[in-house]
C-alpha positions in Angstrom: 10.2 7.7 -47.4 12.9 7.1 -44.7 11.5 5.0 -41.9 13.3 7.2 -39.4 11.4 10.2 -40.7 8.1 8.4 -40.4 8.9 7.4 -36.8 9.9 11.0 -35.8 6.7 12.4 -37.5 4.6 9.8 -35.6 6.2 10.7 -32.3 5.7 14.5 -33.0 2.0 14.1 -33.8 1.5 12.0 -30.7 3.1 14.6 -28.4 1.2 17.5 -30.0 -2.1 15.7 -29.5 -1.2 15.0 -25.9 -0.2 18.6 -25.3 -3.5 19.8 -26.8 -5.4 17.4 -24.6 -3.5 18.6 -21.5 -4.4 22.2 -22.2 -8.0 21.4 -22.7 -8.4 19.8 -19.3 -9.4 21.9 -16.4 -6.1 22.7 -14.5 -6.3 22.1 -10.8 -3.8 22.1 -7.9 -3.2 18.4 -8.5 0.3 18.7 -9.8 0.5 20.3 -13.2 4.3 20.3 -12.7 4.3 16.5 -12.4 2.1 16.4 -15.5 4.5 18.6 -17.5 7.5 16.5 -16.5 5.6 13.3 -17.4 5.1 14.8 -20.8 8.8 15.3 -21.2 9.4 11.7 -20.0 7.3 10.1 -22.7 8.9 12.3 -25.3 12.3 10.7 -24.6 11.7 7.5 -26.5 15.2 6.1 -27.5 15.2 5.3 -31.2 18.6 3.6 -30.7 17.1 0.9 -28.5 14.5 0.0 -31.1 17.1 -0.2 -33.8 19.6 -2.3 -31.9 20.3 -6.0 -32.3 17.7 -8.0 -30.3 18.9 -9.5 -27.0 17.3 -10.6 -23.8 18.4 -7.3 -22.2 16.9 -5.2 -25.0 13.7 -7.2 -25.1 13.2 -6.9 -21.3 13.9 -3.2 -21.4 11.5 -2.6 -24.3 8.7 -4.6 -22.6 9.2 -2.6 -19.4 9.0 0.7 -21.3 5.8 -0.4 -23.0 4.2 -1.3 -19.7 5.2 2.1 -18.2 4.3 4.1 -21.2 0.8 2.6 -21.3 0.3 3.8 -17.7 1.8 7.2 -18.5 -0.3 7.6 -21.7 -3.5 6.9 -19.7 -2.5 9.6 -17.1 -1.7 12.1 -19.8 -5.0 11.4 -21.7 -6.9 12.0 -18.4 -5.3 15.4 -17.7 -3.4 16.8 -14.8 -6.5 16.8 -12.5 -6.4 13.0 -12.6 -2.7 12.6 -11.8 -2.1 9.7 -9.3 -1.9 10.5 -5.6 -0.6 8.5 -2.7 -3.3 6.0 -1.7 -2.3 6.0 2.0 -5.5 4.4 3.2 -5.3 1.3 0.9 -1.6 0.7 1.7 -2.3 1.1 5.4 -5.0 -1.5 5.1 -2.6 -3.8 3.4 0.1 -3.4 6.0 -2.3 -3.8 9.0 -3.7 -7.0 7.6 -0.3 -8.7 7.4 1.0 -7.3 10.7 -2.1 -8.5 12.5 -2.6 -11.9 11.0 -0.7 -15.1 10.5 1.2 -15.2 7.2 0.3 -17.7 4.5 2.2 -21.0 4.2 4.2 -19.6 1.3 6.1 -17.3 3.6 7.9 -20.3 5.1 10.6 -19.5 2.7 11.3 -16.4 4.7 11.7 -18.2 8.0 15.1 -16.7 8.5 13.8 -13.2 7.9 11.3 -12.6 10.8 13.0 -9.4 12.0 13.0 -8.0 8.4 9.3 -8.7 8.0 8.5 -6.9 11.3 10.7 -4.0 10.3 9.3 -3.6 6.8 5.7 -3.7 7.9 6.0 -1.5 11.0 8.3 1.0 9.4 6.0 1.4 6.4 3.0 2.1 8.6 4.8 4.8 10.5 6.2 6.4 7.3 2.6 6.6 6.0 1.8 8.7 9.1 0.0 6.3 11.4 1.5 5.5 14.8 1.6 2.0 16.1 -0.7 1.1 18.9 0.8 0.5 22.4 -0.3 -3.1 22.1 1.4 -3.6 18.8 4.6 -1.9 20.0 4.7 -4.3 23.0 4.1 -7.3 20.7 7.0 -6.2 18.4 9.4 -5.8 21.3 8.5 -9.2 22.8 8.8 -11.0 19.5 12.2 -9.4 18.5 13.6 -10.1 22.0 12.6 -13.8 21.6 15.0 -14.0 18.6 18.1 -13.0 20.7 20.7 -15.7 20.7 21.6 -16.2 24.4 25.3 -17.1 23.7 26.1 -14.1 21.5 23.5 -11.6 22.6 22.7 -10.7 19.0 19.4 -11.2 17.1 18.8 -14.2 14.8 16.5 -14.5 11.9 13.9 -16.4 13.9 13.5 -19.4 16.1 16.3 -21.9 15.7 18.2 -19.5 13.3 21.8 -18.5 13.7 23.1 -15.2 15.1 23.4 -12.8 12.2 24.4 -9.1 11.6 21.6 -8.4 9.1 18.9 -9.9 11.4 20.3 -7.8 14.2 20.2 -4.6 12.2 16.6 -5.3 11.2 15.6 -6.3 14.7 17.1 -3.2 16.3 15.3 -1.0 13.7 12.0 -2.8 14.6 12.8 -2.1 18.3 13.5 1.5 17.6 10.1 1.8 15.8 8.4 0.1 18.8 10.0 2.8 21.1 10.2 0.4 24.0 12.9 1.4 26.4 12.4 -1.7 28.6 13.2 -3.8 25.5 16.3 -1.6 24.9 17.5 -2.5 28.4 17.3 -6.2 27.5 20.1 -6.0 25.0 23.5 -7.1 26.3 25.8 -4.7 24.7 28.9 -6.3 26.0 28.0 -9.5 24.2 27.0 -7.7 21.1 30.3 -5.8 21.0 32.2 -9.1 21.3 30.2 -10.6 18.5 31.0 -7.6 16.3 34.7 -7.9 17.0 34.6 -11.6 16.3 33.1 -10.8 12.9 35.8 -8.1 12.2 38.5 -9.0 9.6 42.0 -7.5 9.7 41.3 -5.6 6.4 38.5 -3.7 8.1 35.6 -5.7 6.6 33.0 -7.7 8.6 31.3 -11.1 8.0 27.6 -11.5 8.5 27.9 -14.5 10.8 30.4 -17.1 11.9 32.1 -18.4 8.7 29.7 -16.2 6.7 30.1 -13.9 3.7 31.8 -10.5 4.1 30.8 -7.5 2.0 29.6 -3.9 2.2 26.2 -5.0 3.5 27.9 -6.7 6.5 30.0 -3.6 7.2 26.9 -1.4 7.0 24.9 -3.6 9.4 27.8 -3.8 11.9 28.3 0.0 11.9 24.5 0.6 12.3 24.4 -1.8 15.2 27.3 -0.3 16.9 26.0 3.3 16.3 22.5 2.6 17.6 23.8 0.8 20.7 26.5 3.4 21.4 29.4 0.9 21.2 31.2 2.3 18.1 34.9 2.4 18.9 38.2 3.1 17.1 39.1 -0.5 17.6 35.9 -1.7 15.9 36.3 0.5 12.8 40.0 0.3 12.3 40.7 0.0 8.5 37.0 -0.1 7.7 36.8 3.2 5.8 39.8 2.3 3.7 38.3 -1.1 2.9 35.0 0.5 1.8 37.0 2.8 -0.4 38.5 -0.2 -2.2 35.1 -1.4 -3.1 34.4 1.5 -5.5 34.5 0.3 -9.1 35.7 1.9 -12.4 32.1 2.8 -13.1 31.8 4.9 -9.9 29.4 2.8 -7.8 30.4 0.2 -5.2 30.6 -3.5 -5.4 30.0 -5.9 -2.5 33.8 -6.5 -2.3 36.8 -5.0 -4.1 36.8 -5.7 -7.9 33.1 -6.7 -7.9 30.4 -5.1 -10.1 28.8 -1.8 -9.0 25.4 -2.4 -7.5 22.8 -0.2 -5.9 22.3 -2.0 -2.6 26.1 -2.5 -2.1 26.7 1.2 -3.0 24.2 2.5 -0.5 25.7 0.3 2.2 29.2 1.6 1.4 28.2 5.2 1.2 26.0 5.2 4.3 28.7 3.2 6.1 31.3 5.8 5.3 29.0 8.5 6.5 28.6 6.8 9.8 32.3 7.2 10.3 32.5 10.9 9.4 31.1 13.9 7.5 30.1 13.2 3.9 32.4 15.9 2.5 35.4 14.2 4.1 34.4 10.5 3.8 33.4 10.7 0.1 36.8 12.1 -1.0 40.2 11.1 -2.2 41.2 10.7 1.5 39.6 7.3 1.4 40.2 6.6 -2.3 36.7 7.7 -3.3 36.2 9.3 -6.8 33.2 11.5 -6.0 32.6 12.7 -9.6 32.4 9.1 -10.8 30.1 8.2 -8.0 27.8 11.1 -8.9 27.9 10.1 -12.6 27.0 6.5 -11.9 24.2 7.4 -9.5 22.8 9.9 -12.0 22.9 7.2 -14.8 20.7 4.8 -12.7 17.7 7.0 -13.5 16.0 6.2 -16.8 14.5 9.0 -18.9 11.2 7.3 -19.8 10.4 5.4 -16.6 11.8 8.0 -14.2 12.6 5.0 -11.9 16.0 3.7 -10.9 18.0 0.6 -11.8 20.5 -1.1 -9.6 23.1 -1.9 -12.2 24.2 -0.9 -15.7 21.9 -2.4 -18.3 19.3 -3.6 -15.7 15.7 -2.7 -15.4 14.2 -0.1 -13.1 12.9 -1.5 -9.8 11.0 0.4 -7.2 13.2 -0.7 -4.3 16.1 1.3 -5.8 14.2 4.4 -5.0 15.9 3.8 -1.6 19.1 1.9 -2.5 20.1 4.4 -5.2 17.9 7.4 -4.2 19.2 7.1 -0.7 22.7 7.9 -1.9 21.5 11.3 -3.2 21.4 13.2 0.1 25.0 12.3 0.9 26.1 13.4 -2.5 24.2 16.7 -2.1 25.8 17.4 1.3 29.3 16.4 0.1 29.1 18.7 -2.9 27.2 21.5 -1.1 24.5 21.5 -3.8 20.9 20.6 -4.0 18.7 18.8 -6.5 21.5 16.9 -8.4 18.7 14.4 -9.1 15.3 14.5 -10.8 13.0 14.0 -7.9 9.8 14.7 -9.9 10.5 11.9 -12.4 11.1 9.4 -9.6 8.0 10.5 -7.8 6.0 10.1 -11.0 7.3 6.5 -11.3 6.5 5.7 -7.7 3.0 7.1 -7.7 2.1 6.0 -11.3 3.8 2.7 -11.6 4.7 1.3 -8.1 1.4 1.6 -6.3 -0.6 -1.7 -6.3 -4.0 -0.3 -7.0 -6.0 -3.4 -6.2 -4.3 -4.7 -3.1 -2.5 -1.7 -1.6 1.2 -1.7 -0.9 4.0 -1.1 -3.4 5.7 -3.2 -6.1 8.9 -3.5 -8.1 7.3 -2.3 -11.3 4.1 -2.8 -13.4 3.3 -6.5 -13.8 4.6 -7.4 -10.3 2.8 -7.9 -7.0 3.2 -5.7 -4.0 5.3 -7.1 -1.1 6.6 -5.9 2.2 10.1 -5.3 1.1 9.2 -3.1 -1.9 6.5 -1.3 0.1 9.1 -0.2 2.7 11.8 0.8 0.3 9.6 2.5 -2.3 8.1 4.7 0.5 11.7 5.4 1.7 12.5 6.6 -1.7 9.4 8.8 -1.9 10.5 10.4 1.4 13.9 11.2 -0.2 12.1 12.9 -3.1 10.2 15.1 -0.7 13.0 16.2 1.6 16.5 17.6 1.6 18.8 16.5 4.5 20.4 19.2 6.6 23.7 18.2 8.2 24.9 19.7 11.5 27.4 17.6 13.6 26.1 16.4 16.9 29.2 15.6 19.0 27.3 13.7 21.7 25.4 11.5 19.3 28.0 11.2 16.5 28.2 11.6 12.8 25.4 9.1 12.0 22.8 11.2 13.9 23.7 14.6 12.5 21.1 14.6 9.8 17.7 16.4 9.8 15.1 16.3 7.1 13.7 19.5 5.6 10.6 19.3 3.5 11.2 20.8 0.0 8.9 23.8 -0.7 10.5 24.8 -4.0 7.9 23.7 -6.6 10.5 23.8 -9.3 12.2 20.9 -7.6 9.1 18.8 -6.6 5.4 19.5 -6.2 4.7 18.4 -2.6 1.0 18.0 -2.4 -0.2 17.6 1.2 -2.0 14.4 0.3 1.3 12.8 -0.8 3.6 13.9 2.0 4.9 11.2 4.3 7.2 10.8 7.3 10.8 11.0 6.0 13.3 8.3 6.8 16.6 8.6 8.5 19.1 8.7 5.6 21.6 6.5 7.5 19.4 3.8 9.1 16.3 3.8 6.8 14.0 4.1 9.8 11.2 6.6 10.1 12.7 9.8 11.5 13.6 10.3 14.4 13.2 6.8 15.8 16.9 5.8 15.4 18.0 9.0 17.2 15.7 8.3 20.1 17.2 4.8 20.5 20.8 6.3 20.4 19.8 9.0 22.9 18.6 6.3 25.3 21.9 4.4 25.2 23.9 7.7 25.4 22.1 8.4 28.7 23.5 5.0 30.0 27.1 6.1 29.6 29.1 5.4 32.8 26.4 3.1 34.2 
């Protein structure tokens, strides 16, 4: 008999048995919709992959699929009433431990990333619905301010580190979460503006630091900093939108620089950067050389049928962090096209809840087989918030384009089954900070105009 027929028969029998099992389980409110979608996901096994010539890429993909399918099989065999839910308590315990204690010696490798660690830990806690204590807010503010480079006025990655745009972005996000207006007042915006102009290149791009690399990440960080501090000027952004447009690749995503490979992180930075400068419908258009249909196609192809998660590049594995870096592009595409749900939110939520939660330790991870870490915890949660919310856009002239977004919880159960136990605080689509912390910071600096 044809081996292909045997394989198809085996798959069919497997799915029929699972379906019978699911019908025999007591149905509860715990997401029968997610369960049904999960059944569709495991039915999409790609025979072509198994028949292709072995390579490292193919082997890694098959191994990942096997790990994910093992988890999904266990869920399906347990029935819809056992579908994974968000373990908020365990993740909060994980976050609080690390934000309250000295980090192990191994973290010395991240000595230039102090503002990022503070941002990821504090932002994740707020996203999970627990406010920071006044004592912790004060400690965050004091710590971040201690990293300010006196000469340039911007934030460094830690003690004895250089002034850096990425560290400044992360540090400002941490200060926004701390909601400490006294700390806001300590920022010398004149010095910061000069540093930004010094990093500006004639073509519209920015470098991360003196003699540093320039790419869409640096542009995004520069635009976020200027927006939050209310120092965004025509002079600062001259040619920037045009340069970002040149970074779109033939695939549809964006590379770090023109003619580079399309990548999730660089693509988010490019798209969000453009949408700081104007409305999505205008900025993601031919006016700036953007091929919107190709961008939509590339973004859509980053979601894999079996896993439901997202990859950052063509022929790469899914990774929980791209729930934000790729998933975070979706709201801008939905606004630009005037449509909703161009993306399978249920499948991504299934991957997040089923595969990215670290059951033993709390926190979130890249994928099954990996350990939880601060970075993935923050960005997986950000992606979960995207799944649960649409973004409404209404231009706010006083605050600017970047602050014209407002989350709206999705109530349509055909789009996503938002169980109360899974709902989290949504993030700002531009800044990646728990909503509305960034807007509060901007409002503070707007109130200082003319002073």
